PDB file of all heavy atoms in Angstrom:
ATOM      1  N   MET A   1     -10.561  11.863  16.125  1.00  0.00           N
ATOM      2  CA  MET A   1     -10.308  10.837  15.108  1.00  0.00           C
ATOM      3  C   MET A   1      -8.804  10.558  15.018  1.00  0.00           C
ATOM      4  O   MET A   1      -7.998  11.454  15.238  1.00  0.00           O
ATOM      5  CB  MET A   1     -10.819  11.310  13.747  1.00  0.00           C
ATOM      6  CG  MET A   1     -12.334  11.205  13.611  1.00  0.00           C
ATOM      7  SD  MET A   1     -12.859  11.290  11.910  1.00  0.00           S
ATOM      8  CE  MET A   1     -12.699  13.034  11.620  1.00  0.00           C
ATOM      9  N   THR A   2      -8.489   9.341  14.645  1.00  0.00           N
ATOM     10  CA  THR A   2      -7.071   8.980  14.508  1.00  0.00           C
ATOM     11  C   THR A   2      -6.520   9.478  13.172  1.00  0.00           C
ATOM     12  O   THR A   2      -7.281   9.839  12.268  1.00  0.00           O
ATOM     13  CB  THR A   2      -6.905   7.452  14.579  1.00  0.00           C
ATOM     14  OG1 THR A   2      -7.641   6.865  13.514  1.00  0.00           O
ATOM     15  CG2 THR A   2      -7.407   6.908  15.883  1.00  0.00           C
ATOM     16  N   THR A   3      -5.207   9.475  13.068  1.00  0.00           N
ATOM     17  CA  THR A   3      -4.567   9.942  11.835  1.00  0.00           C
ATOM     18  C   THR A   3      -4.975   9.072  10.649  1.00  0.00           C
ATOM     19  O   THR A   3      -5.279   9.578   9.568  1.00  0.00           O
ATOM     20  CB  THR A   3      -3.041   9.908  12.008  1.00  0.00           C
ATOM     21  OG1 THR A   3      -2.685  10.690  13.137  1.00  0.00           O
ATOM     22  CG2 THR A   3      -2.334  10.475  10.790  1.00  0.00           C
ATOM     23  N   SER A   4      -5.015   7.754  10.864  1.00  0.00           N
ATOM     24  CA  SER A   4      -5.374   6.847   9.759  1.00  0.00           C
ATOM     25  C   SER A   4      -6.799   7.093   9.291  1.00  0.00           C
ATOM     26  O   SER A   4      -7.098   6.979   8.102  1.00  0.00           O
ATOM     27  CB  SER A   4      -5.210   5.389  10.197  1.00  0.00           C
ATOM     28  OG  SER A   4      -6.000   5.103  11.314  1.00  0.00           O
ATOM     29  N   THR A   5      -7.685   7.466  10.214  1.00  0.00           N
ATOM     30  CA  THR A   5      -9.078   7.769   9.835  1.00  0.00           C
ATOM     31  C   THR A   5      -9.107   8.996   8.932  1.00  0.00           C
ATOM     32  O   THR A   5      -9.803   9.010   7.920  1.00  0.00           O
ATOM     33  CB  THR A   5      -9.931   8.026  11.089  1.00  0.00           C
ATOM     34  OG1 THR A   5      -9.794   6.908  11.967  1.00  0.00           O
ATOM     35  CG2 THR A   5     -11.383   8.197  10.727  1.00  0.00           C
ATOM     36  N   TRP A   6      -8.336  10.031   9.311  1.00  0.00           N
ATOM     37  CA  TRP A   6      -8.268  11.246   8.502  1.00  0.00           C
ATOM     38  C   TRP A   6      -7.713  10.947   7.116  1.00  0.00           C
ATOM     39  O   TRP A   6      -8.253  11.397   6.113  1.00  0.00           O
ATOM     40  CB  TRP A   6      -7.381  12.291   9.191  1.00  0.00           C
ATOM     41  CG  TRP A   6      -8.139  13.144  10.152  1.00  0.00           C
ATOM     42  CD1 TRP A   6      -8.083  13.075  11.511  1.00  0.00           C
ATOM     43  CD2 TRP A   6      -9.083  14.179   9.831  1.00  0.00           C
ATOM     44  NE1 TRP A   6      -8.939  14.004  12.050  1.00  0.00           N
ATOM     45  CE2 TRP A   6      -9.557  14.695  11.063  1.00  0.00           C
ATOM     46  CE3 TRP A   6      -9.567  14.706   8.638  1.00  0.00           C
ATOM     47  CZ2 TRP A   6     -10.499  15.736  11.116  1.00  0.00           C
ATOM     48  CZ3 TRP A   6     -10.504  15.731   8.686  1.00  0.00           C
ATOM     49  CH2 TRP A   6     -10.963  16.235   9.901  1.00  0.00           C
ATOM     50  N   VAL A   7      -6.611  10.179   7.064  1.00  0.00           N
ATOM     51  CA  VAL A   7      -5.975   9.848   5.789  1.00  0.00           C
ATOM     52  C   VAL A   7      -6.944   9.089   4.899  1.00  0.00           C
ATOM     53  O   VAL A   7      -7.098   9.400   3.711  1.00  0.00           O
ATOM     54  CB  VAL A   7      -4.687   9.026   6.021  1.00  0.00           C
ATOM     55  CG1 VAL A   7      -4.137   8.476   4.710  1.00  0.00           C
ATOM     56  CG2 VAL A   7      -3.628   9.890   6.716  1.00  0.00           C
ATOM     57  N   THR A   8      -7.632   8.106   5.460  1.00  0.00           N
ATOM     58  CA  THR A   8      -8.604   7.320   4.689  1.00  0.00           C
ATOM     59  C   THR A   8      -9.718   8.206   4.167  1.00  0.00           C
ATOM     60  O   THR A   8     -10.104   8.141   2.985  1.00  0.00           O
ATOM     61  CB  THR A   8      -9.192   6.199   5.575  1.00  0.00           C
ATOM     62  OG1 THR A   8      -8.130   5.412   6.081  1.00  0.00           O
ATOM     63  CG2 THR A   8     -10.109   5.299   4.756  1.00  0.00           C
ATOM     64  N   MET A   9     -10.244   9.074   5.034  1.00  0.00           N
ATOM     65  CA  MET A   9     -11.335   9.974   4.644  1.00  0.00           C
ATOM     66  C   MET A   9     -10.900  10.902   3.533  1.00  0.00           C
ATOM     67  O   MET A   9     -11.620  11.085   2.544  1.00  0.00           O
ATOM     68  CB  MET A   9     -11.780  10.786   5.873  1.00  0.00           C
ATOM     69  CG  MET A   9     -13.157  11.378   5.730  1.00  0.00           C
ATOM     70  SD  MET A   9     -13.749  12.058   7.276  1.00  0.00           S
ATOM     71  CE  MET A   9     -12.576  13.371   7.547  1.00  0.00           C
ATOM     72  N   ILE A  10      -9.703  11.467   3.669  1.00  0.00           N
ATOM     73  CA  ILE A  10      -9.196  12.403   2.637  1.00  0.00           C
ATOM     74  C   ILE A  10      -8.982  11.672   1.320  1.00  0.00           C
ATOM     75  O   ILE A  10      -9.297  12.195   0.246  1.00  0.00           O
ATOM     76  CB  ILE A  10      -7.909  13.071   3.140  1.00  0.00           C
ATOM     77  CG1 ILE A  10      -8.246  14.064   4.271  1.00  0.00           C
ATOM     78  CG2 ILE A  10      -7.184  13.795   2.004  1.00  0.00           C
ATOM     79  CD1 ILE A  10      -7.029  14.525   5.064  1.00  0.00           C
ATOM     80  N   LEU A  11      -8.464  10.468   1.374  1.00  0.00           N
ATOM     81  CA  LEU A  11      -8.240   9.681   0.154  1.00  0.00           C
ATOM     82  C   LEU A  11      -9.556   9.404  -0.548  1.00  0.00           C
ATOM     83  O   LEU A  11      -9.677   9.559  -1.770  1.00  0.00           O
ATOM     84  CB  LEU A  11      -7.550   8.355   0.496  1.00  0.00           C
ATOM     85  CG  LEU A  11      -6.035   8.448   0.691  1.00  0.00           C
ATOM     86  CD1 LEU A  11      -5.495   7.095   1.159  1.00  0.00           C
ATOM     87  CD2 LEU A  11      -5.341   8.865  -0.610  1.00  0.00           C
ATOM     88  N   ILE A  12     -10.579   8.988   0.212  1.00  0.00           N
ATOM     89  CA  ILE A  12     -11.888   8.678  -0.380  1.00  0.00           C
ATOM     90  C   ILE A  12     -12.492   9.941  -0.997  1.00  0.00           C
ATOM     91  O   ILE A  12     -12.964   9.925  -2.142  1.00  0.00           O
ATOM     92  CB  ILE A  12     -12.820   8.067   0.685  1.00  0.00           C
ATOM     93  CG1 ILE A  12     -12.316   6.670   1.052  1.00  0.00           C
ATOM     94  CG2 ILE A  12     -14.267   8.005   0.157  1.00  0.00           C
ATOM     95  CD1 ILE A  12     -12.991   6.105   2.303  1.00  0.00           C
ATOM     96  N   VAL A  13     -12.473  11.057  -0.234  1.00  0.00           N
ATOM     97  CA  VAL A  13     -13.039  12.310  -0.742  1.00  0.00           C
ATOM     98  C   VAL A  13     -12.282  12.771  -1.979  1.00  0.00           C
ATOM     99  O   VAL A  13     -12.884  13.186  -2.971  1.00  0.00           O
ATOM    100  CB  VAL A  13     -13.008  13.386   0.373  1.00  0.00           C
ATOM    101  CG1 VAL A  13     -13.348  14.761  -0.198  1.00  0.00           C
ATOM    102  CG2 VAL A  13     -13.975  13.020   1.485  1.00  0.00           C
ATOM    103  N   GLY A  14     -10.957  12.666  -1.942  1.00  0.00           N
ATOM    104  CA  GLY A  14     -10.142  13.058  -3.089  1.00  0.00           C
ATOM    105  C   GLY A  14     -10.439  12.203  -4.312  1.00  0.00           C
ATOM    106  O   GLY A  14     -10.517  12.697  -5.432  1.00  0.00           O
ATOM    107  N   PHE A  15     -10.625  10.891  -4.074  1.00  0.00           N
ATOM    108  CA  PHE A  15     -10.934   9.987  -5.182  1.00  0.00           C
ATOM    109  C   PHE A  15     -12.285  10.323  -5.810  1.00  0.00           C
ATOM    110  O   PHE A  15     -12.430  10.395  -7.034  1.00  0.00           O
ATOM    111  CB  PHE A  15     -10.935   8.545  -4.648  1.00  0.00           C
ATOM    112  CG  PHE A  15     -11.149   7.515  -5.728  1.00  0.00           C
ATOM    113  CD1 PHE A  15     -10.128   7.191  -6.593  1.00  0.00           C
ATOM    114  CD2 PHE A  15     -12.378   6.883  -5.857  1.00  0.00           C
ATOM    115  CE1 PHE A  15     -10.315   6.232  -7.580  1.00  0.00           C
ATOM    116  CE2 PHE A  15     -12.570   5.933  -6.842  1.00  0.00           C
ATOM    117  CZ  PHE A  15     -11.530   5.599  -7.709  1.00  0.00           C
ATOM    118  N   VAL A  16     -13.296  10.589  -4.949  1.00  0.00           N
ATOM    119  CA  VAL A  16     -14.637  10.918  -5.432  1.00  0.00           C
ATOM    120  C   VAL A  16     -14.609  12.220  -6.228  1.00  0.00           C
ATOM    121  O   VAL A  16     -15.132  12.299  -7.340  1.00  0.00           O
ATOM    122  CB  VAL A  16     -15.618  11.017  -4.248  1.00  0.00           C
ATOM    123  CG1 VAL A  16     -16.942  11.617  -4.674  1.00  0.00           C
ATOM    124  CG2 VAL A  16     -15.847   9.633  -3.641  1.00  0.00           C
ATOM    125  N   TRP A  17     -13.971  13.286  -5.640  1.00  0.00           N
ATOM    126  CA  TRP A  17     -13.903  14.579  -6.331  1.00  0.00           C
ATOM    127  C   TRP A  17     -13.087  14.458  -7.618  1.00  0.00           C
ATOM    128  O   TRP A  17     -13.434  15.060  -8.632  1.00  0.00           O
ATOM    129  CB  TRP A  17     -13.322  15.634  -5.409  1.00  0.00           C
ATOM    130  CG  TRP A  17     -14.372  16.238  -4.535  1.00  0.00           C
ATOM    131  CD1 TRP A  17     -14.570  15.987  -3.221  1.00  0.00           C
ATOM    132  CD2 TRP A  17     -15.392  17.177  -4.919  1.00  0.00           C
ATOM    133  NE1 TRP A  17     -15.650  16.721  -2.771  1.00  0.00           N
ATOM    134  CE2 TRP A  17     -16.171  17.459  -3.780  1.00  0.00           C
ATOM    135  CE3 TRP A  17     -15.701  17.797  -6.133  1.00  0.00           C
ATOM    136  CZ2 TRP A  17     -17.251  18.347  -3.835  1.00  0.00           C
ATOM    137  CZ3 TRP A  17     -16.775  18.671  -6.169  1.00  0.00           C
ATOM    138  CH2 TRP A  17     -17.540  18.929  -5.041  1.00  0.00           C
ATOM    139  N   GLY A  18     -11.985  13.684  -7.565  1.00  0.00           N
ATOM    140  CA  GLY A  18     -11.151  13.490  -8.757  1.00  0.00           C
ATOM    141  C   GLY A  18     -11.954  12.860  -9.887  1.00  0.00           C
ATOM    142  O   GLY A  18     -11.897  13.310 -11.019  1.00  0.00           O
ATOM    143  N   GLY A  19     -12.732  11.833  -9.549  1.00  0.00           N
ATOM    144  CA  GLY A  19     -13.561  11.178 -10.556  1.00  0.00           C
ATOM    145  C   GLY A  19     -14.615  12.116 -11.116  1.00  0.00           C
ATOM    146  O   GLY A  19     -14.887  12.125 -12.312  1.00  0.00           O
ATOM    147  N   PHE A  20     -15.189  12.944 -10.223  1.00  0.00           N
ATOM    148  CA  PHE A  20     -16.199  13.920 -10.632  1.00  0.00           C
ATOM    149  C   PHE A  20     -15.607  14.935 -11.605  1.00  0.00           C
ATOM    150  O   PHE A  20     -16.184  15.228 -12.645  1.00  0.00           O
ATOM    151  CB  PHE A  20     -16.750  14.613  -9.378  1.00  0.00           C
ATOM    152  CG  PHE A  20     -17.798  15.655  -9.685  1.00  0.00           C
ATOM    153  CD1 PHE A  20     -19.063  15.273 -10.073  1.00  0.00           C
ATOM    154  CD2 PHE A  20     -17.499  17.003  -9.571  1.00  0.00           C
ATOM    155  CE1 PHE A  20     -20.038  16.222 -10.345  1.00  0.00           C
ATOM    156  CE2 PHE A  20     -18.464  17.968  -9.847  1.00  0.00           C
ATOM    157  CZ  PHE A  20     -19.739  17.573 -10.231  1.00  0.00           C
ATOM    158  N   VAL A  21     -14.415  15.439 -11.271  1.00  0.00           N
ATOM    159  CA  VAL A  21     -13.749  16.427 -12.133  1.00  0.00           C
ATOM    160  C   VAL A  21     -13.415  15.820 -13.484  1.00  0.00           C
ATOM    161  O   VAL A  21     -13.638  16.447 -14.516  1.00  0.00           O
ATOM    162  CB  VAL A  21     -12.473  16.958 -11.434  1.00  0.00           C
ATOM    163  CG1 VAL A  21     -11.620  17.774 -12.407  1.00  0.00           C
ATOM    164  CG2 VAL A  21     -12.846  17.809 -10.233  1.00  0.00           C
ATOM    165  N   VAL A  22     -12.902  14.584 -13.488  1.00  0.00           N
ATOM    166  CA  VAL A  22     -12.561  13.911 -14.752  1.00  0.00           C
ATOM    167  C   VAL A  22     -13.810  13.748 -15.615  1.00  0.00           C
ATOM    168  O   VAL A  22     -13.773  13.969 -16.822  1.00  0.00           O
ATOM    169  CB  VAL A  22     -11.919  12.538 -14.459  1.00  0.00           C
ATOM    170  CG1 VAL A  22     -11.828  11.709 -15.746  1.00  0.00           C
ATOM    171  CG2 VAL A  22     -10.518  12.734 -13.873  1.00  0.00           C
ATOM    172  N   ALA A  23     -14.933  13.368 -15.002  1.00  0.00           N
ATOM    173  CA  ALA A  23     -16.188  13.186 -15.743  1.00  0.00           C
ATOM    174  C   ALA A  23     -16.638  14.512 -16.349  1.00  0.00           C
ATOM    175  O   ALA A  23     -17.061  14.553 -17.515  1.00  0.00           O
ATOM    176  CB  ALA A  23     -17.261  12.633 -14.814  1.00  0.00           C
ATOM    177  N   VAL A  24     -16.548  15.596 -15.595  1.00  0.00           N
ATOM    178  CA  VAL A  24     -16.967  16.913 -16.092  1.00  0.00           C
ATOM    179  C   VAL A  24     -16.058  17.349 -17.244  1.00  0.00           C
ATOM    180  O   VAL A  24     -16.537  17.831 -18.267  1.00  0.00           O
ATOM    181  CB  VAL A  24     -16.932  17.953 -14.941  1.00  0.00           C
ATOM    182  CG1 VAL A  24     -17.099  19.367 -15.494  1.00  0.00           C
ATOM    183  CG2 VAL A  24     -18.029  17.643 -13.937  1.00  0.00           C
ATOM    184  N   VAL A  25     -14.741  17.177 -17.067  1.00  0.00           N
ATOM    185  CA  VAL A  25     -13.787  17.583 -18.111  1.00  0.00           C
ATOM    186  C   VAL A  25     -14.027  16.764 -19.383  1.00  0.00           C
ATOM    187  O   VAL A  25     -14.002  17.305 -20.490  1.00  0.00           O
ATOM    188  CB  VAL A  25     -12.337  17.405 -17.610  1.00  0.00           C
ATOM    189  CG1 VAL A  25     -11.346  17.561 -18.756  1.00  0.00           C
ATOM    190  CG2 VAL A  25     -12.047  18.430 -16.517  1.00  0.00           C
ATOM    191  N   THR A  26     -14.273  15.468 -19.227  1.00  0.00           N
ATOM    192  CA  THR A  26     -14.525  14.603 -20.392  1.00  0.00           C
ATOM    193  C   THR A  26     -15.775  15.051 -21.138  1.00  0.00           C
ATOM    194  O   THR A  26     -15.776  15.176 -22.368  1.00  0.00           O
ATOM    195  CB  THR A  26     -14.688  13.137 -19.932  1.00  0.00           C
ATOM    196  OG1 THR A  26     -13.511  12.751 -19.228  1.00  0.00           O
ATOM    197  CG2 THR A  26     -14.877  12.216 -21.118  1.00  0.00           C
ATOM    198  N   ALA A  27     -16.853  15.330 -20.395  1.00  0.00           N
ATOM    199  CA  ALA A  27     -18.096  15.797 -21.007  1.00  0.00           C
ATOM    200  C   ALA A  27     -17.876  17.132 -21.711  1.00  0.00           C
ATOM    201  O   ALA A  27     -18.363  17.354 -22.810  1.00  0.00           O
ATOM    202  CB  ALA A  27     -19.182  15.929 -19.945  1.00  0.00           C
ATOM    203  N   PHE A  28     -17.115  18.017 -21.071  1.00  0.00           N
ATOM    204  CA  PHE A  28     -16.843  19.337 -21.638  1.00  0.00           C
ATOM    205  C   PHE A  28     -16.050  19.209 -22.949  1.00  0.00           C
ATOM    206  O   PHE A  28     -16.368  19.866 -23.934  1.00  0.00           O
ATOM    207  CB  PHE A  28     -16.037  20.163 -20.615  1.00  0.00           C
ATOM    208  CG  PHE A  28     -15.867  21.603 -21.019  1.00  0.00           C
ATOM    209  CD1 PHE A  28     -16.941  22.478 -20.946  1.00  0.00           C
ATOM    210  CD2 PHE A  28     -14.646  22.086 -21.468  1.00  0.00           C
ATOM    211  CE1 PHE A  28     -16.793  23.815 -21.305  1.00  0.00           C
ATOM    212  CE2 PHE A  28     -14.476  23.405 -21.840  1.00  0.00           C
ATOM    213  CZ  PHE A  28     -15.556  24.276 -21.756  1.00  0.00           C
ATOM    214  N   ARG A  29     -15.059  18.305 -22.970  1.00  0.00           N
ATOM    215  CA  ARG A  29     -14.265  18.101 -24.192  1.00  0.00           C
ATOM    216  C   ARG A  29     -15.137  17.529 -25.307  1.00  0.00           C
ATOM    217  O   ARG A  29     -15.010  17.928 -26.464  1.00  0.00           O
ATOM    218  CB  ARG A  29     -13.112  17.124 -23.901  1.00  0.00           C
ATOM    219  CG  ARG A  29     -11.949  17.819 -23.221  1.00  0.00           C
ATOM    220  CD  ARG A  29     -10.769  16.869 -23.087  1.00  0.00           C
ATOM    221  NE  ARG A  29      -9.650  17.500 -22.389  1.00  0.00           N
ATOM    222  CZ  ARG A  29      -8.641  16.827 -21.862  1.00  0.00           C
ATOM    223  NH1 ARG A  29      -8.620  15.515 -21.922  1.00  0.00           N
ATOM    224  NH2 ARG A  29      -7.650  17.460 -21.267  1.00  0.00           N
ATOM    225  N   LYS A  30     -16.020  16.592 -24.979  1.00  0.00           N
ATOM    226  CA  LYS A  30     -16.905  16.009 -25.991  1.00  0.00           C
ATOM    227  C   LYS A  30     -17.790  17.103 -26.600  1.00  0.00           C
ATOM    228  O   LYS A  30     -17.995  17.132 -27.791  1.00  0.00           O
ATOM    229  CB  LYS A  30     -17.781  14.923 -25.352  1.00  0.00           C
ATOM    230  CG  LYS A  30     -17.058  13.599 -25.219  1.00  0.00           C
ATOM    231  CD  LYS A  30     -17.981  12.533 -24.655  1.00  0.00           C
ATOM    232  CE  LYS A  30     -17.224  11.241 -24.357  1.00  0.00           C
ATOM    233  NZ  LYS A  30     -18.048  10.308 -23.592  1.00  0.00           N
ATOM    234  N   GLU A  31     -18.320  17.995 -25.766  1.00  0.00           N
ATOM    235  CA  GLU A  31     -19.179  19.067 -26.253  1.00  0.00           C
ATOM    236  C   GLU A  31     -18.403  20.017 -27.137  1.00  0.00           C
ATOM    237  O   GLU A  31     -18.896  20.466 -28.176  1.00  0.00           O
ATOM    238  CB  GLU A  31     -19.763  19.851 -25.062  1.00  0.00           C
ATOM    239  CG  GLU A  31     -20.826  19.056 -24.316  1.00  0.00           C
ATOM    240  CD  GLU A  31     -22.004  18.664 -25.189  1.00  0.00           C
ATOM    241  OE1 GLU A  31     -22.478  19.512 -25.976  1.00  0.00           O
ATOM    242  OE2 GLU A  31     -22.468  17.527 -25.108  1.00  0.00           O
ATOM    243  N   SER A  32     -17.164  20.353 -26.755  1.00  0.00           N
ATOM    244  CA  SER A  32     -16.370  21.292 -27.556  1.00  0.00           C
ATOM    245  C   SER A  32     -15.959  20.632 -28.866  1.00  0.00           C
ATOM    246  O   SER A  32     -15.821  21.301 -29.893  1.00  0.00           O
ATOM    247  CB  SER A  32     -15.138  21.762 -26.785  1.00  0.00           C
ATOM    248  OG  SER A  32     -14.310  20.692 -26.445  1.00  0.00           O
ATOM    249  N   ASP A  33     -15.776  19.318 -28.873  1.00  0.00           N
ATOM    250  CA  ASP A  33     -15.469  18.604 -30.120  1.00  0.00           C
ATOM    251  C   ASP A  33     -16.681  18.659 -31.062  1.00  0.00           C
ATOM    252  O   ASP A  33     -16.537  18.826 -32.273  1.00  0.00           O
ATOM    253  CB  ASP A  33     -15.126  17.123 -29.840  1.00  0.00           C
ATOM    254  CG  ASP A  33     -13.721  16.988 -29.227  1.00  0.00           C
ATOM    255  OD1 ASP A  33     -12.987  17.997 -29.249  1.00  0.00           O
ATOM    256  OD2 ASP A  33     -13.394  15.907 -28.753  1.00  0.00           O
ATOM    257  N   LYS A  34     -17.874  18.522 -30.521  1.00  0.00           N
ATOM    258  CA  LYS A  34     -19.090  18.596 -31.338  1.00  0.00           C
ATOM    259  C   LYS A  34     -19.220  19.970 -31.969  1.00  0.00           C
ATOM    260  O   LYS A  34     -19.651  20.102 -33.106  1.00  0.00           O
ATOM    261  CB  LYS A  34     -20.319  18.348 -30.429  1.00  0.00           C
ATOM    262  CG  LYS A  34     -20.644  16.877 -30.245  1.00  0.00           C
ATOM    263  CD  LYS A  34     -21.968  16.770 -29.492  1.00  0.00           C
ATOM    264  CE  LYS A  34     -22.028  15.485 -28.675  1.00  0.00           C
ATOM    265  NZ  LYS A  34     -23.148  15.515 -27.722  1.00  0.00           N
ATOM    266  N   ALA A  35     -18.862  21.018 -31.223  1.00  0.00           N
ATOM    267  CA  ALA A  35     -19.000  22.396 -31.707  1.00  0.00           C
ATOM    268  C   ALA A  35     -18.160  22.609 -32.969  1.00  0.00           C
ATOM    269  O   ALA A  35     -18.558  23.340 -33.877  1.00  0.00           O
ATOM    270  CB  ALA A  35     -18.584  23.376 -30.635  1.00  0.00           C
ATOM    271  N   ASP A  36     -17.007  21.951 -33.027  1.00  0.00           N
ATOM    272  CA  ASP A  36     -16.176  22.095 -34.223  1.00  0.00           C
ATOM    273  C   ASP A  36     -16.795  21.272 -35.342  1.00  0.00           C
ATOM    274  O   ASP A  36     -17.091  21.751 -36.378  1.00  0.00           O
ATOM    275  CB  ASP A  36     -14.756  21.562 -33.952  1.00  0.00           C
ATOM    276  CG  ASP A  36     -14.075  22.382 -32.869  1.00  0.00           C
ATOM    277  OD1 ASP A  36     -14.496  23.525 -32.637  1.00  0.00           O
ATOM    278  OD2 ASP A  36     -13.145  21.875 -32.249  1.00  0.00           O
TER     279      ASP A  36
END
C-alpha cells in the first residue's frame, strides 16, 4: 500500500474510534449526573 493509503486509513480509523470514545464518555457522564 502507498503512504497516502495508510494515512487515509489511519485517519478514518482514528476518526471512527474517536467518535466512539466521545459517545461512550458522554453516555457515562450523563449516567453519573443522574446518580447525583
